[in-house]
Each structure stands twice: as structure tokens, then as C-alpha cells.
FIKOLZA-1660 file (N, C-alpha, C; in steps of 0.1 Angstrom, whole numbers, plus 5000, padded with zeros to 4 digits):
% residues 125
   i   px   py   pz ch aa at
   1 7162 1844 4788  A  M  N
   1 7160 1859 4785  A  M CA
   1 7167 1861 4772  A  M  C
   2 7161 1868 4764  A  E  N
   2 7168 1873 4751  A  E CA
   2 7170 1887 4751  A  E  C
   3 7181 1892 4746  A  V  N
   3 7184 1907 4745  A  V CA
   3 7191 1908 4733  A  V  C
   4 7185 1919 4725  A  I  N
   4 7191 1924 4712  A  I CA
   4 7196 1938 4716  A  I  C
   5 7208 1942 4712  A  S  N
   5 7213 1956 4716  A  S CA
   5 7221 1961 4707  A  S  C
   6 7221 1974 4705  A  N  N
   6 7232 1982 4697  A  N CA
   6 7244 1987 4705  A  N  C
   7 7242 1983 4719  A  N  N
   7 7251 1987 4728  A  N CA
   7 7262 1975 4730  A  N  C
   8 7274 1978 4736  A  P  N
   8 7283 1967 4740  A  P CA
   8 7278 1958 4750  A  P  C
   9 7281 1945 4749  A  I  N
   9 7276 1936 4758  A  I CA
   9 7288 1935 4768  A  I  C
  10 7285 1938 4782  A  D  N
  10 7294 1938 4792  A  D CA
  10 7295 1925 4801  A  D  C
  11 7308 1917 4797  A  P  N
  11 7307 1905 4804  A  P CA
  11 7308 1905 4819  A  P  C
  12 7311 1916 4825  A  N  N
  12 7312 1917 4840  A  N CA
  12 7297 1918 4844  A  N  C
  13 7287 1920 4837  A  K  N
  13 7273 1922 4843  A  K CA
  13 7265 1910 4838  A  K  C
  14 7267 1901 4829  A  V  N
  14 7258 1890 4826  A  V CA
  14 7257 1878 4837  A  V  C
  15 7267 1878 4844  A  Y  N
  15 7266 1866 4854  A  Y CA
  15 7252 1868 4863  A  Y  C
  16 7251 1881 4867  A  D  N
  16 7240 1883 4875  A  D CA
  16 7225 1880 4868  A  D  C
  17 7225 1881 4854  A  L  N
  17 7214 1878 4847  A  L CA
  17 7210 1864 4847  A  L  C
  18 7221 1855 4850  A  I  N
  18 7218 1841 4846  A  I CA
  18 7220 1832 4858  A  I  C
  19 7226 1837 4868  A  K  N
  19 7229 1828 4880  A  K CA
  19 7215 1825 4887  A  K  C
  20 7216 1814 4893  A  K  N
  20 7204 1808 4901  A  K CA
  20 7210 1800 4913  A  K  C
  21 7201 1801 4924  A  D  N
  21 7208 1794 4937  A  D CA
  21 7206 1779 4934  A  D  C
  22 7200 1774 4925  A  T  N
  22 7197 1759 4923  A  T CA
  22 7207 1753 4912  A  T  C
  23 7214 1762 4906  A  A  N
  23 7223 1759 4895  A  A CA
  23 7238 1756 4902  A  A  C
  24 7242 1744 4898  A  G  N
  24 7257 1742 4902  A  G CA
  24 7266 1743 4890  A  G  C
  25 7260 1748 4880  A  S  N
  25 7271 1752 4868  A  S CA
  25 7264 1762 4859  A  S  C
  26 7274 1772 4855  A  V  N
  26 7268 1782 4846  A  V CA
  26 7280 1783 4835  A  V  C
  27 7276 1783 4823  A  V  N
  27 7284 1783 4812  A  V CA
  27 7281 1793 4804  A  V  C
  28 7292 1799 4799  A  F  N
  28 7292 1812 4790  A  F CA
  28 7299 1809 4778  A  F  C
  29 7295 1815 4767  A  H  N
  29 7301 1815 4754  A  H CA
  29 7299 1830 4750  A  H  C
  30 7311 1837 4748  A  F  N
  30 7311 1850 4741  A  F CA
  30 7318 1848 4727  A  F  C
  31 7310 1852 4717  A  A  N
  31 7316 1852 4704  A  A CA
  31 7321 1867 4703  A  A  C
  32 7334 1868 4697  A  V  N
  32 7341 1879 4696  A  V CA
  32 7346 1882 4683  A  V  C
  33 7347 1895 4678  A  V  N
  33 7353 1898 4665  A  V CA
  33 7367 1897 4666  A  V  C
  34 7372 1888 4656  A  R  N
  34 7385 1885 4656  A  R CA
  34 7393 1893 4646  A  R  C
  35 7406 1894 4645  A  E  N
  35 7413 1902 4637  A  E CA
  35 7415 1896 4621  A  E  C
  36 7411 1884 4619  A  S  N
  36 7412 1879 4606  A  S CA
  36 7403 1867 4604  A  S  C
  37 7397 1866 4591  A  T  N
  37 7388 1855 4588  A  T CA
  37 7394 1850 4574  A  T  C
  38 7396 1837 4575  A  E  N
  38 7400 1831 4561  A  E CA
  38 7412 1838 4555  A  E  C
  39 7423 1840 4562  A  N  N
  39 7435 1846 4557  A  N CA
  39 7434 1861 4553  A  N  C
  40 7421 1867 4557  A  R  N
  40 7419 1883 4554  A  R CA
  40 7418 1889 4568  A  R  C
  41 7424 1901 4568  A  R  N
  41 7424 1909 4580  A  R CA
  41 7411 1918 4581  A  R  C
  42 7406 1916 4592  A  T  N
  42 7392 1922 4594  A  T CA
  42 7393 1938 4599  A  T  C
  43 7387 1947 4592  A  K  N
  43 7386 1959 4598  A  K CA
  43 7375 1962 4607  A  K  C
  44 7363 1957 4604  A  L  N
  44 7351 1958 4613  A  L CA
  44 7340 1948 4606  A  L  C
  45 7329 1946 4615  A  I  N
  45 7320 1937 4611  A  I CA
  45 7305 1946 4615  A  I  C
  46 7296 1945 4605  A  E  N
  46 7284 1951 4608  A  E CA
  46 7273 1941 4608  A  E  C
  47 7265 1941 4618  A  Y  N
  47 7253 1931 4618  A  Y CA
  47 7241 1939 4616  A  Y  C
  48 7231 1934 4607  A  H  N
  48 7216 1943 4607  A  H CA
  48 7206 1932 4607  A  H  C
  49 7196 1937 4612  A  E  N
  49 7184 1930 4615  A  E CA
  49 7177 1926 4600  A  E  C
  50 7173 1913 4599  A  N  N
  50 7166 1909 4588  A  N CA
  50 7153 1901 4589  A  N  C
  51 7146 1906 4599  A  G  N
  51 7134 1900 4603  A  G CA
  51 7132 1900 4618  A  G  C
  52 7125 1893 4625  A  D  N
  52 7122 1892 4638  A  D CA
  52 7132 1886 4648  A  D  C
  53 7143 1892 4650  A  I  N
  53 7155 1885 4657  A  I CA
  53 7150 1881 4671  A  I  C
  54 7141 1888 4677  A  E  N
  54 7136 1884 4692  A  E CA
  54 7129 1871 4691  A  E  C
  55 7121 1870 4680  A  E  N
  55 7113 1858 4679  A  E CA
  55 7122 1845 4678  A  E  C
  56 7132 1847 4669  A  E  N
  56 7142 1837 4666  A  E CA
  56 7150 1832 4677  A  E  C
  57 7155 1843 4686  A  L  N
  57 7161 1840 4698  A  L CA
  57 7153 1832 4708  A  L  C
  58 7140 1836 4708  A  R  N
  58 7132 1831 4717  A  R CA
  58 7129 1816 4714  A  R  C
  59 7127 1813 4700  A  T  N
  59 7126 1799 4696  A  T CA
  59 7137 1791 4700  A  T  C
  60 7151 1796 4698  A  I  N
  60 7163 1790 4702  A  I CA
  60 7162 1786 4716  A  I  C
  61 7159 1795 4725  A  S  N
  61 7159 1795 4738  A  S CA
  61 7149 1783 4743  A  S  C
  62 7137 1783 4736  A  D  N
  62 7127 1773 4740  A  D CA
  62 7131 1760 4737  A  D  C
  63 7138 1758 4726  A  E  N
  63 7144 1746 4721  A  E CA
  63 7153 1739 4733  A  E  C
  64 7163 1747 4737  A  I  N
  64 7171 1745 4747  A  I CA
  64 7165 1740 4760  A  I  C
  65 7154 1748 4764  A  R  N
  65 7149 1744 4776  A  R CA
  65 7140 1731 4775  A  R  C
  66 7136 1727 4763  A  K  N
  66 7130 1714 4762  A  K CA
  66 7139 1703 4760  A  K  C
  67 7152 1706 4755  A  K  N
  67 7162 1695 4753  A  K CA
  67 7169 1691 4766  A  K  C
  68 7172 1701 4775  A  W  N
  68 7180 1698 4786  A  W CA
  68 7175 1704 4799  A  W  C
  69 7180 1698 4809  A  E  N
  69 7175 1701 4823  A  E CA
  69 7183 1714 4828  A  E  C
  70 7178 1725 4825  A  I  N
  70 7183 1737 4829  A  I CA
  70 7177 1746 4836  A  I  C
  71 7184 1754 4845  A  E  N
  71 7176 1765 4852  A  E CA
  71 7172 1777 4843  A  E  C
  72 7182 1782 4834  A  D  N
  72 7177 1794 4827  A  D CA
  72 7188 1794 4815  A  D  C
  73 7185 1802 4805  A  V  N
  73 7192 1805 4793  A  V CA
  73 7191 1820 4791  A  V  C
  74 7204 1825 4787  A  L  N
  74 7205 1839 4783  A  L CA
  74 7211 1839 4769  A  L  C
  75 7204 1847 4761  A  M  N
  75 7210 1848 4747  A  M CA
  75 7211 1863 4744  A  M  C
  76 7222 1869 4741  A  M  N
  76 7223 1882 4738  A  M CA
  76 7230 1884 4724  A  M  C
  77 7226 1894 4716  A  R  N
  77 7229 1895 4702  A  R CA
  77 7231 1910 4698  A  R  C
  78 7243 1913 4694  A  R  N
  78 7246 1928 4691  A  R CA
  78 7242 1929 4677  A  R  C
  79 7238 1942 4674  A  L  N
  79 7237 1948 4661  A  L CA
  79 7244 1960 4659  A  L  C
  80 7246 1964 4646  A  G  N
  80 7253 1975 4642  A  G CA
  80 7268 1972 4639  A  G  C
  81 7277 1982 4640  A  R  N
  81 7290 1982 4637  A  R CA
  81 7299 1977 4649  A  R  C
  82 7307 1967 4647  A  L  N
  82 7315 1961 4657  A  L CA
  82 7331 1961 4652  A  L  C
  83 7338 1964 4662  A  N  N
  83 7352 1964 4659  A  N CA
  83 7358 1952 4664  A  N  C
  84 7373 1950 4662  A  I  N
  84 7380 1938 4665  A  I CA
  84 7380 1938 4681  A  I  C
  85 7376 1926 4687  A  G  N
  85 7377 1926 4702  A  G CA
  85 7362 1928 4708  A  G  C
  86 7352 1934 4702  A  D  N
  86 7340 1935 4706  A  D CA
  86 7331 1921 4706  A  D  C
  87 7324 1921 4717  A  V  N
  87 7315 1909 4717  A  V CA
  87 7303 1910 4708  A  V  C
  88 7303 1900 4701  A  I  N
  88 7291 1899 4691  A  I CA
  88 7278 1893 4697  A  I  C
  89 7281 1884 4704  A  S  N
  89 7269 1875 4711  A  S CA
  89 7273 1868 4723  A  S  C
  90 7264 1864 4731  A  L  N
  90 7265 1856 4743  A  L CA
  90 7254 1846 4743  A  L  C
  91 7259 1833 4746  A  V  N
  91 7250 1823 4751  A  V CA
  91 7254 1819 4766  A  V  C
  92 7245 1819 4776  A  A  N
  92 7249 1816 4788  A  A CA
  92 7236 1804 4792  A  A  C
  93 7242 1796 4798  A  V  N
  93 7232 1785 4805  A  V CA
  93 7234 1783 4819  A  V  C
  94 7224 1782 4827  A  S  N
  94 7226 1778 4841  A  S CA
  94 7219 1764 4843  A  S  C
  95 7225 1756 4850  A  S  N
  95 7219 1742 4851  A  S CA
  95 7225 1735 4865  A  S  C
  96 7217 1727 4870  A  P  N
  96 7222 1719 4883  A  P CA
  96 7235 1712 4881  A  P  C
  97 7237 1706 4867  A  H  N
  97 7247 1699 4864  A  H CA
  97 7255 1704 4851  A  H  C
  98 7268 1702 4851  A  R  N
  98 7276 1709 4842  A  R CA
  98 7274 1703 4828  A  R  C
  99 7273 1689 4827  A  E  N
  99 7270 1682 4813  A  E CA
  99 7258 1690 4805  A  E  C
 100 7247 1692 4812  A  E  N
 100 7237 1699 4805  A  E CA
 100 7239 1712 4801  A  E  C
 101 7247 1719 4811  A  A  N
 101 7250 1733 4807  A  A CA
 101 7258 1736 4796  A  A  C
 102 7269 1726 4795  A  F  N
 102 7278 1727 4783  A  F CA
 102 7271 1722 4771  A  F  C
 103 7264 1712 4770  A  N  N
 103 7257 1706 4758  A  N CA
 103 7247 1717 4754  A  N  C
 104 7239 1723 4762  A  A  N
 104 7230 1733 4759  A  A CA
 104 7234 1746 4754  A  A  C
 105 7246 1750 4759  A  C  N
 105 7254 1762 4755  A  C CA
 105 7260 1759 4741  A  C  C
 106 7266 1748 4739  A  S  N
 106 7271 1746 4727  A  S CA
 106 7259 1745 4715  A  S  C
 107 7248 1740 4719  A  Y  N
 107 7238 1740 4708  A  Y CA
 107 7232 1755 4706  A  Y  C
 108 7232 1762 4717  A  G  N
 108 7228 1775 4713  A  G CA
 108 7238 1784 4705  A  G  C
 109 7250 1782 4707  A  V  N
 109 7262 1788 4700  A  V CA
 109 7259 1782 4684  A  V  C
 110 7258 1772 4684  A  D  N
 110 7254 1767 4669  A  D CA
 110 7244 1773 4662  A  D  C
 111 7233 1774 4668  A  K  N
 111 7221 1780 4663  A  K CA
 111 7222 1794 4662  A  K  C
 112 7229 1802 4670  A  L  N
 112 7232 1816 4670  A  L CA
 112 7239 1820 4656  A  L  C
 113 7249 1810 4654  A  K  N
 113 7258 1813 4642  A  K CA
 113 7249 1813 4629  A  K  C
 114 7238 1805 4629  A  K  N
 114 7229 1802 4618  A  K CA
 114 7218 1811 4617  A  K  C
 115 7216 1821 4625  A  M  N
 115 7204 1828 4624  A  M CA
 115 7200 1835 4612  A  M  C
 116 7188 1834 4608  A  A  N
 116 7183 1838 4593  A  A CA
 116 7180 1853 4597  A  A  C
 117 7177 1857 4608  A  T  N
 117 7172 1872 4610  A  T CA
 117 7183 1882 4611  A  T  C
 118 7196 1877 4610  A  V  N
 118 7206 1887 4613  A  V CA
 118 7215 1886 4599  A  V  C
 119 7218 1897 4594  A  I  N
 119 7227 1898 4582  A  I CA
 119 7241 1903 4586  A  I  C
 120 7251 1896 4583  A  K  N
 120 7266 1901 4586  A  K CA
 120 7272 1907 4574  A  K  C
 121 7280 1918 4575  A  K  N
 121 7286 1923 4564  A  K CA
 121 7300 1925 4571  A  K  C
 122 7311 1918 4567  A  E  N
 122 7325 1921 4571  A  E CA
 122 7333 1929 4562  A  E  C
 123 7340 1938 4567  A  T  N
 123 7348 1947 4559  A  T CA
 123 7363 1944 4562  A  T  C
 124 7370 1942 4551  A  A  N
 124 7385 1938 4553  A  A CA
 124 7394 1949 4552  A  A  C
 125 7405 1948 4557  A  V  N
 125 7415 1959 4557  A  V CA
 125 7419 1960 4543  A  V  C
% end
């Protein structure tokens, strides 16, 4: 499942979206706005659409499904203005086994960071 939203990602609700009775492992990665980047204090970050984000997320999800034995993958991406501590994105993978879940999740995180359809603008203090 792929989700693009201008609303906050609620960590308490995402487990129900990814859990499966056949999965012995569920791995989550939340990317969060941190207070500084490269020795500069962050005030806020803005993310804007630059193309078909949903299609790019779907392509990443499909790649993950082809490479690993998983039950499901969930990718969520925020747009708009985010403050320190806000969740930027989520990659979650459910799988019968933890190794596939961890590897698939890590791959998804790497791909999310390199998305061509999202423009990032960081404002320093």
C-alpha cells in the first residue's frame, strides 16, 4: 500500500495497516525531521510534489515484493511543511521471517530518500 498525505503520520495506527496473520516479523522505519543537518539548526522542512509520487512509490513497492519473500509493504510519504519531530515518511514490511523484513525495509528506506518526484526545501534557523 502506498499513501501520500499532507496530514501527520500516526505511528499508533500504522501497525493495523501492515500486520498479517502469516507474518512472523514486522519492521518499521519512521524518518523524522531532526533539529540539525550538517551543523545547521533546522527550523522546518517542506516537501513538494514534482511528478507522480504515487507511481514512484508503487514502483518501489513492486521492486520490494519481487526481491524478498514478504507478506506486505507499506510506504507513506508526507508533503507540505514539517517541523522538528514530525514523521516525514514510513516504510513498513511484514514477512514470515525477520531477515527478509529487515532487508526489504532497508531497501525501501534507501529508495525513498532518493525519490525524484519529491522536492525538499530545508529552512535553517
